[in-house]
N, C-alpha and C positions, 0 to 999 in steps of 0.2 A: 254838725257845725259847719259853715261854710267858712272857709281861710282865702284870703287872697293868694296865696300859692298853694295851689292842689296839683298832684301828681297823684298817677294810679299806684298801687302796692308794686308791680314790676318796676316802674320808673323809679321808685323810692329805693328798691333793692338792687338797682343798676348803679344808683348813686352812693348809696352807704356801704360801708362795710359790713359784715354779718355784727358784729359786737355794738356798731353805731346804730343799725337797724334793730337791732334788740333792744334797745335803750329809747331811742328817737321814736321809733313808730310802735313798739309793744309795751312800753313802760316799763322795763328791766330796770336794773339798778346796776350800776358798776361796782365791783366789790370795793368797801372803804380803803383808804389810803394807798390806792394803785392808780389814781388817775393823775396824769401828767400836768395838770393846772393847780393842782392841791398846792405845789410850792412856788407857783408863779407869782412874783412880787413885781414884777417892773409894772411900770404905768403903761396903761393902754385901755383898748375897748374887748369886751368879750360881747362874741356875737353867736347866732344859733349855728351849731354846725351842718344843719341841713338847707337852711335858706339864706344865711348871711345876714338877718335881721339884726340890728343892735339891741343889747338885750341887759349889759351891765358895765358900770363904769370901774376901773380898777381901784379907784378912791374909795367904792363902797365895799370893798372886798375885806375880810376879816378872818382871824383865825379863830374857829370855835371849837378846835380839837375835835371835831366828829368824825373827821376822815374825807370829807367831800367840801371842794370850794364853796365857801359861804361868803354871802353877800347881804346887805342890811336893806337893799332897795334895788328894784330895777330901772333902768335907764328912764323910764317914764313908765305911770301905772298902765297905759294901753300897749306897751311892749309884750306883756305876758299876760296869759289867760289864766285864770284861778278856779280850779273845780273841787270841788269837795269828793276825795277818794275814800271808800270805805272797805277798801280791800285789807285782806290779811287781819281782820276783826280789829282792826284801827279806825278813828275818824281823822284824816290827815288831808290838806289841802294840797292837792298836785297843781305844779306849776306847766304851763305850756307855752309854746312860742305864739304868740297872737297871728304870725304871719303865716304858719304853716302847720300849727296844730301839732308840732312834734313834742313830745314828753323831755322836760329838761330836769325836773327834781320835784321836791317840796319846798314848802316855806313853814315854818313854825313859829309861833309867838314866844320864843325863848331866847331872843338874840339880846340877852342883858347887856347893858352898857353901850348898846348902839344907839343911834338916833332915833329909831324907828321901833326897836325891841323885835325885829324880826330877823329870823335866819333864813335865807334863801339858800338851801341846800341842794346845789345842783351838780349832775353828773359831768366830770369832766371832759367825757366823751361826746356830751351834748354843745359843747361849746367849742369855739374857735377863738384863738386870743391873737391881737394884732397888737404890739407894742408901739407906743409913740416914737416918733422919729426925731 
């Protein structure tokens, strides 16, 4: 697929640290309960750590007790790309940044008690956070 932001593998490696590259470009997953944005509770905006595209508002973040930052919806539906993921013998829905194709995490239909019923389970390392001033 073609994305508005396209870079060579070498350009992504130069821009991202090794852990960020593994998650954002190779769809790895950071260890649960280790991400720096898990306990972020300030008002603000979550963007793609690779390209800066706006992805989630802080008001949609909730504590799902899963070990990763969780949101019940993206800032707008076209901000993310949803792709069927059949790795590891499971059927899941991968979430990618629609602007650069970077892997963000997965979305699950188990966000009980949220307005949408969805749980966007995101890797902290895939996101950047800008607090409201």
